[in-house]
DOTI-422837 format. One line per field, with one value per residue (C-alpha): residue number from 1; x, y, z. Coordinates in Angstrom, 1 decimal, always signed. Each point is the difference from the previous one (the first is absolute). Example, Ala and Ser with C-alpha at 12.3 -4.5 7.8 and 13.67 -1.06 7.14 Angstrom:
num: 1  2
X: +12.3  +1.4
Y: -4.5  +3.4
Z: +7.8  -0.7
***
This chain:
num: 1  2  3  4  5  6  7  8  9  10  11  12  13  14  15  16  17  18  19  20  21  22  23  24  25  26  27  28  29  30  31  32  33  34  35  36  37  38  39  40  41  42  43  44  45  46  47  48  49  50  51  52  53  54  55  56  57  58  59  60  61  62  63  64  65  66  67  68  69  70  71  72  73  74  75  76  77  78  79  80  81  82  83  84  85  86  87  88  89  90  91  92  93  94  95  96  97  98  99  100  101  102  103  104  105  106  107  108  109  110  111  112  113  114  115  116  117  118  119  120  121  122  123  124  125  126  127  128  129  130  131  132  133  134  135  136  137  138  139  140  141  142  143  144  145  146  147  148  149  150  151  152  153  154  155  156  157  158  159  160  161  162  163  164  165  166  167  168  169  170  171  172  173  174  175  176  177  178  179  180  181  182  183  184  185  186  187  188  189  190  191  192  193  194  195  196  197  198  199  200  201  202  203  204  205  206  207  208  209  210  211  212  213  214  215  216  217  218  219  220  221  222  223  224  225  226  227  228  229  230  231  232  233  234  235  236  237  238  239  240  241  242  243  244  245  246  247  248  249  250  251  252  253  254  255  256  257  258  259  260  261  262  263  264  265  266  267  268  269  270  271  272  273  274  275  276  277  278  279  280  281  282  283  284  285  286  287  288  289  290  291  292  293  294  295  296  297  298  299  300  301  302  303  304  305  306  307  308  309  310  311  312  313  314  315  316  317  318  319  320  321  322  323  324  325  326  327  328  329  330  331  332  333  334  335  336  337  338  339  340  341  342  343  344  345  346  347  348  349  350  351  352  353  354  355  356  357  358  359  360  361  362  363  364  365  366  367  368  369  370  371  372  373  374  375  376  377  378  379  380  381  382  383  384  385  386  387  388  389  390  391  392  393  394  395  396  397  398  399  400  401  402  403  404  405  406  407  408  409  410  411  412  413  414  415  416  417  418  419  420  421  422  423  424  425  426  427  428  429  430  431  432  433  434  435  436  437  438  439  440  441
X: -129.1  -2.2  -1.9  -3.1  -1.0  -3.6  -0.1  +2.8  -0.8  +2.4  +0.3  -0.2  +2.6  +2.5  -0.7  +0.4  +3.1  +1.7  -0.8  +1.5  +3.1  +0.5  +0.0  -3.6  -1.9  -2.8  -3.1  -2.1  -3.6  -2.1  -3.2  +1.2  +1.6  +1.6  +1.7  +1.2  +1.4  +2.0  +1.3  +1.0  +2.2  +1.5  -1.9  -1.2  -3.5  +0.7  +2.9  +2.1  +3.7  +2.1  -3.0  +0.7  +3.5  -1.1  -3.0  +2.1  +2.7  -2.3  -2.0  +3.2  +1.2  -3.3  -1.1  -2.9  -2.8  -3.5  -3.4  -3.7  -1.1  -0.4  +0.0  +3.7  +0.7  -2.7  +1.5  +3.7  +0.6  +0.3  -0.7  -2.4  +0.1  -3.1  +1.3  -3.3  -1.6  -2.1  -1.2  -2.3  -3.7  -2.4  -0.3  +3.7  +0.1  +2.5  -1.4  +0.9  -1.7  +3.4  +1.3  -3.3  -0.2  +3.5  -0.8  -3.2  +1.9  +2.7  -2.5  -1.8  +3.3  +0.8  -3.4  +0.3  +3.2  +1.5  +2.5  +0.6  +3.4  +0.3  -0.1  +0.5  -2.2  +1.4  -1.9  +2.8  -2.5  -1.0  -3.3  -2.5  -0.1  -1.8  +1.1  +2.1  -3.1  -2.1  +2.6  +0.2  -3.8  -0.1  +2.8  -1.6  -3.2  +1.6  +3.6  -0.6  -2.3  +3.0  +2.2  +2.2  +1.7  +0.8  +0.5  -0.8  +2.6  +0.1  +3.3  -0.4  +2.5  +1.9  +1.4  +0.7  -0.5  +3.3  +2.1  -2.1  +2.7  +2.3  -2.9  -0.8  +3.6  +0.9  -3.2  -0.1  -2.4  -2.1  -3.6  -1.6  -3.5  -0.7  -0.9  +1.2  +3.5  +0.4  -0.8  +2.3  +2.9  -0.4  -0.3  +3.1  +1.9  -1.0  +0.9  +3.1  +2.4  -1.4  +0.7  +3.5  +1.0  -2.3  -3.2  -2.9  -2.6  -3.1  -2.5  -3.4  -3.7  -1.5  -2.3  +2.9  +2.1  -2.8  -0.5  +3.8  +0.3  -3.0  +1.2  +3.5  -1.1  -2.6  +2.5  +2.4  -2.9  -0.8  +3.5  -0.3  -3.3  +1.2  +3.1  -2.2  -2.3  +3.0  +1.3  -3.3  +0.0  +3.6  -1.1  -2.6  +2.2  +3.2  +2.0  +2.2  -1.1  +3.6  +1.1  -3.0  +0.5  +3.6  -0.9  -2.6  +2.0  +3.1  -2.2  +0.7  -3.6  -1.2  +2.7  +0.4  -1.5  -3.3  +0.2  +0.4  -2.8  -1.4  -3.1  -1.3  +0.4  -1.1  +0.9  -1.5  +0.4  -0.5  -3.3  -1.7  +1.5  -1.1  -3.4  -0.2  +1.1  -2.5  -2.7  +0.9  -0.3  -3.5  -1.1  +1.0  -1.8  +3.1  +0.5  +3.7  +0.1  +3.7  -0.3  -3.0  +2.1  +2.9  -2.2  -1.6  +3.4  +1.5  -3.0  +0.4  +3.8  -0.2  -1.8  +2.1  +2.6  -2.5  -2.1  +3.1  +0.7  -3.6  -0.1  +3.2  -1.6  -3.1  -2.3  +0.2  +2.6  -1.8  +2.6  +2.9  +2.5  +1.2  +3.0  +0.0  +3.1  -0.9  -3.1  +0.8  -1.1  +3.6  +3.5  +1.4  -3.3  -2.5  -2.9  -2.6  -2.7  -1.4  +2.9  -0.3  +1.4  -3.0  -2.3  +2.0  -0.1  -3.8  -0.5  +2.2  -1.9  -3.4  +1.2  +0.6  +3.7  +1.9  +2.2  +3.3  +1.5  +3.1  +1.0  +3.1  -2.1  -3.7  -0.9  -1.8  -1.8  -1.2  -1.1  -2.2  -1.8  +0.0  +0.4  +0.3  -1.5  +3.5  +3.2  +3.1  +3.7  +2.8  +2.4  -0.5  +1.1  -2.3  -3.1  +1.3  -0.1  -2.5  -1.5  -1.2  +1.1  +1.7  -1.6  +2.2  -2.0  +2.4  +3.5  +2.0  +3.7  +0.0  -1.8  +2.3  +2.8  -1.5  +1.4  -1.7  +1.0  -1.4  -3.3  -0.2  +0.7  -2.8  -2.7  -2.1  +0.9  +2.3  -2.9  +0.4  -2.4  +1.9  -2.2  +3.1  +2.2  +2.9  +1.7  +1.1  -2.2  +2.9  +1.9  -3.0  -0.4  +3.6  -0.6  -2.9  -2.9  -3.4  +0.1  -2.8  +0.5  -1.8  +0.2  +3.0  +0.2
Y: -169.1  -0.7  -3.3  -0.8  -3.5  -0.5  -3.1  -1.4  -3.7  -2.5  +1.5  +3.6  -0.1  -1.9  +2.3  +3.2  -1.2  -1.1  +3.2  +1.9  -2.2  +1.0  +3.6  +1.2  +2.1  -2.3  +0.6  -3.0  +0.4  -2.3  +0.5  -2.0  +2.5  -2.8  -1.5  +3.5  +0.7  -3.3  +0.5  +3.6  -1.4  -2.6  -2.9  -2.3  -1.2  -3.1  -2.5  +0.2  -0.8  +3.2  +2.4  +1.3  +1.2  +1.9  +1.4  +1.5  +1.2  +1.9  +1.5  +1.2  +1.5  +1.8  -1.7  -2.0  +1.3  -1.0  +1.7  -0.8  +2.8  -0.5  +3.8  +0.0  -2.1  +1.2  +3.5  -0.8  -3.2  -0.2  -3.7  -1.8  -3.8  -1.7  -3.1  -1.0  -3.3  -1.8  -3.0  -2.6  +0.4  -2.8  -0.7  +0.0  +3.4  +2.6  +2.5  +3.5  +2.0  +1.2  +1.2  +1.6  +1.6  +1.5  +1.2  +1.7  +1.6  +1.3  +1.4  +1.8  +1.5  +1.3  +1.5  +2.1  +1.8  +1.9  -2.8  -0.4  -1.9  -3.1  -3.3  -3.6  -2.4  -3.5  -3.2  -2.0  -2.5  -3.1  +1.0  -1.5  +1.1  +3.4  +1.4  +2.8  +1.1  -0.1  +2.1  +2.4  +0.4  +0.7  +2.6  +1.7  +0.4  +2.8  +0.3  +1.6  +2.6  +1.1  +0.3  -3.0  -1.8  -3.6  -3.5  -3.3  -2.7  -3.7  -1.2  -3.4  -1.3  -3.3  -0.3  -3.3  +0.0  -0.7  +1.5  +3.1  +2.5  -1.8  -0.4  +3.7  +1.3  -2.4  -0.8  -2.5  +2.3  +3.1  -0.1  +3.4  +0.3  +3.5  +1.5  +3.4  +1.0  +2.5  -2.6  -2.5  +2.4  +0.6  -3.7  -0.8  +2.7  -1.4  -3.6  +0.5  -0.1  -3.5  -1.5  +1.1  -3.6  +0.0  -1.7  +1.4  +2.6  -1.3  +2.6  -1.2  +1.1  +0.1  -3.0  -2.2  +1.0  -0.8  -3.4  -0.8  -0.2  -2.4  -2.1  -0.3  -1.1  -2.3  -1.8  -0.5  -1.3  -2.3  -1.5  -0.5  -1.8  -2.1  -1.3  -0.7  -2.1  -1.9  -0.6  -1.4  -2.3  -1.0  -1.3  -2.2  -1.5  -0.3  +2.7  +2.7  +3.6  +1.2  -2.0  +1.0  +3.7  -0.1  -1.7  +2.7  +3.0  -0.5  +0.6  +3.6  +0.4  -0.8  +1.0  -1.2  +3.0  -0.6  -3.7  -0.9  -2.1  +0.8  +1.0  +2.5  +3.7  +2.8  +3.6  +3.3  -0.3  -3.4  -1.0  +3.3  +0.7  -3.3  +0.5  +3.5  -1.0  -2.8  +2.4  +2.4  -2.8  -1.0  +3.6  +0.0  -3.2  -2.1  -3.3  +0.0  -3.7  -0.1  +2.5  -1.8  -3.1  +1.8  +1.2  -3.4  -1.8  +2.6  -0.2  -3.8  +0.1  +2.3  -2.8  -3.0  +0.0  +0.3  -2.8  -2.2  +0.6  -0.7  -3.2  -1.1  +0.1  -1.8  +2.9  +1.9  +2.1  +0.1  +0.0  +0.4  +2.9  +1.1  +2.4  +2.4  +1.6  +3.0  +2.2  +2.7  -0.7  -0.2  +0.6  +3.5  +1.7  +0.3  +0.0  -2.7  +1.1  -3.1  -2.0  -3.7  -0.5  +1.6  -2.3  -3.0  +1.3  +0.5  -3.5  -1.5  +1.9  -1.0  -3.6  +0.3  +0.6  +2.3  +2.1  +1.5  +2.3  +2.0  +2.4  +2.3  +3.1  -0.8  -0.7  +3.4  -0.1  -3.5  +0.9  +2.7  -2.8  -3.0  +1.7  -2.7  -2.7  -1.4  +0.2  +1.9  -0.7  +2.5  -2.3  -3.0  -2.8  +1.1  -0.9  -3.6  -1.1  -2.8  +0.6  -3.0  +1.3  +3.0  +1.7  +2.3  +2.7  +2.8  -0.4  +2.2  -0.5  -0.7  -3.2  -1.3  -1.3  -0.8  -2.2  -3.3  -1.9  +2.7  -0.1  -3.8  +0.5  +2.6  -1.6  -2.8  -1.9  +0.9  +1.1  +2.9  +1.3  +2.3  +2.3  +1.7  -3.0  +1.4  -3.4  -3.0  -3.0  -2.5  +2.1  +0.2  -3.8  -0.5  +2.3  -2.1  +2.4  -0.9  +2.8  +1.1  +2.6  +1.2  -2.2  -2.1  -3.6
Z: +18.4  +3.0  +0.0  +2.1  +1.1  +1.1  +2.2  +2.1  -0.2  -1.4  -3.4  +1.0  +2.7  -2.1  -3.0  +2.0  +1.8  -3.2  -1.8  +2.9  -0.1  -3.6  +1.0  -0.5  +2.5  +1.1  +2.1  +1.0  +1.0  +2.2  +1.8  +3.1  +2.4  +2.1  -3.1  -1.1  +3.4  +0.0  -3.5  +0.7  +2.8  -2.4  +1.4  -2.9  +0.2  -2.2  +0.0  -3.2  -0.3  +0.0  +0.3  +3.5  -0.8  -3.1  +1.8  +2.8  -2.3  -2.3  +2.8  +1.6  -3.2  -0.6  -3.2  +1.5  +2.1  +1.0  +0.5  +0.5  -2.2  -3.7  -0.5  +0.9  -3.1  -2.3  -0.4  +0.2  -1.9  -3.7  +0.0  +2.4  +0.3  +1.2  +2.0  +1.6  +0.9  -2.6  +2.0  -1.6  +0.6  +0.7  -3.8  -0.5  -1.7  +1.2  +2.4  -1.4  +2.8  +1.4  -3.4  -1.0  +3.4  -0.2  -3.6  +1.3  +2.9  -2.3  -2.4  +2.8  +1.3  -3.5  -0.4  +3.1  -1.1  -2.9  -0.5  -3.7  -0.3  -2.1  +2.0  -0.9  +2.0  +0.0  +0.9  +1.6  +1.5  -1.8  -1.6  -2.5  -3.6  -0.3  +3.3  -1.5  -1.9  +3.2  +1.9  -2.8  -0.1  +3.8  -0.3  -3.0  +1.9  +2.1  -0.9  -3.4  +1.7  +2.0  -3.1  +1.0  -2.9  +0.7  -1.5  +1.6  -0.5  +0.7  +1.5  +1.6  +2.5  -0.4  +3.6  +1.6  +3.7  +1.8  -2.9  -0.8  +0.6  -2.5  -2.5  +0.2  -0.2  -2.9  -1.8  -2.9  -1.7  +0.6  -1.4  -0.7  -1.4  -1.5  -3.3  +1.1  -1.3  +2.9  +2.6  -1.8  +0.1  +3.7  +0.8  -2.0  +1.8  +3.4  -0.8  -2.2  +3.1  +0.8  -3.5  -0.7  -0.7  -3.1  +1.3  -1.9  +0.8  -1.9  -1.1  -0.9  +0.3  +3.4  -0.4  -1.3  +3.0  +2.4  -1.5  -0.1  +3.8  +0.3  -3.0  +1.4  +3.5  -1.3  -2.2  +2.9  +2.1  -2.8  +0.1  +3.7  -0.2  -3.0  +1.9  +3.0  -2.1  -1.4  +3.5  +1.1  -3.0  +0.8  +3.5  -1.7  -2.6  +2.0  -1.9  +1.5  -0.7  +0.6  -3.1  -2.0  +0.9  -1.1  -3.3  -0.6  +1.2  -2.1  -3.0  -0.9  -1.1  +3.5  +2.5  +3.6  +1.8  +1.8  -0.6  +3.7  +1.4  +3.4  +1.9  -2.5  -0.6  +2.3  +0.8  -1.0  -3.8  -1.6  +1.6  -0.5  -3.4  -1.5  +1.5  -1.4  -3.5  +0.0  +1.1  -2.8  -2.5  +1.2  +0.0  -3.7  -0.7  -0.3  +1.7  +1.0  +0.8  +0.9  +2.8  +1.4  +0.1  +1.6  +2.8  +0.6  +0.1  +2.4  +2.4  +0.1  +0.4  +3.0  +1.9  -1.3  +2.7  +2.9  -1.6  -0.1  +3.6  +1.0  -2.0  +1.5  +3.5  -1.1  -0.8  +3.3  +1.8  +3.3  +2.8  -2.5  +0.0  -3.4  -0.2  -2.9  -1.5  -2.2  +0.0  -2.6  -3.6  -1.0  +1.6  +0.6  +0.8  +2.8  -2.4  +0.8  -2.4  -1.7  +1.5  -0.6  +3.5  +1.5  -1.9  +1.2  +3.6  -0.1  -1.4  +2.8  +2.7  -1.5  +0.1  +3.8  +0.1  +2.3  -2.3  +1.2  -2.6  -0.8  -2.7  +0.0  -1.0  -0.3  +3.6  +0.7  -3.3  +0.7  +3.5  -1.5  -1.9  +2.4  +3.4  +2.7  -2.1  -0.5  +2.1  -1.0  +0.6  +0.2  -1.9  -2.3  +2.3  +2.8  -1.9  -0.6  +3.6  +0.5  -3.5  -1.9  -3.4  -1.7  -2.9  -2.1  -1.8  -1.0  -1.5  +2.4  -0.2  +3.7  -0.6  -2.8  +2.3  +3.3  +2.8  -1.0  +3.0  +2.2  -1.9  +0.6  +3.7  +0.4  -2.1  +1.4  -3.2  -3.0  -2.3  -2.4  -2.6  -2.3  -2.2  -1.5  -0.9  +2.0  +0.6  -2.0  +0.6  -0.1  +2.6  +2.3  -0.2  +1.0  +3.0  +1.1  -0.8  -1.3  -2.6  -2.3  -2.7  -3.2  -3.1  +1.1  +1.0
***
């Protein structure tokens, strides 16, 4: 079976490469000729652990190829996955122009030929409730005239950046939204090799599938915002959020995942998915108060570390140099979309500081945003020299066991603001640091 992937962004490239690794013949389509040229040479256009090796191997073995022409996939692939961007619009609603545009182009291609094979069109992107119906309507406008038989399926991704390859190859569950038995049978056959250990393939209607992805991400975002609120309260009452988190997390009804306080959530999923679900609720005249609170708390949390730094220096950072470790929204990725680190950096710059930053992977993606507004180091200790404080914004492993004496020597004063609670406060006190973390005395 030949599989087509329309869009080679984060989801599309990982999906196509993993399908090829499982033995499928995969053709990835993207409108960007420069990206297609790089990928055809085995050069990944995103950073993801393990991706480059799989990409090169499957290209070499002939299972993975790339093209700029949708026609190449429209006639040869039995299953077409739409893995296209759905960025938030100004009102928070997901922008479906890329998906609708691809559906219209596919319908036009079908209408200009005598192609009449059955095709499954799969929405792999995270999309609002009703998108499968909208895509079906677009395809029916011309596809049926050409005699094409098709079904539109919702198949949301649940990939965590940094471990996306592992998540795809050994998924906890596969969610498939379809009311077509024929489409269900094909989707089951595609994914069966990935769930040999018994994890479920969940079949449901299209709208339930679309809502499942938003509900799952919004619930995880809710846990993050909740523990951040608890951490902020801990600081006011003299409690230790580490102890509170352990007391909560050992309750099997709660669990300890996503109960780590910090500088808020970011990335390509949580912020836009919460906004999109909230927008869907308002469009249906429902006041989803919890999601409104999650968004409000997260926006406030993204500025908390920078506010603490500014307050420590008396309300102004003019003439101060602040070193920043970590720019990506989380470790093991170069993704800086909605990164809390970027909000912190902007606050520091606005307060008059000179910011010197380092990240193991997100330097180029940060330069695309800030340009020469901040300074960049090629290694973490370089940015510490003559800095007045260090702010830790991303939990990279490289930052967990640093040379503390070297840090003290390079900084103007031993001052650290840790937005990821990487170190133990008691240990930092022994080492002579003025150490500020989230929710801990």
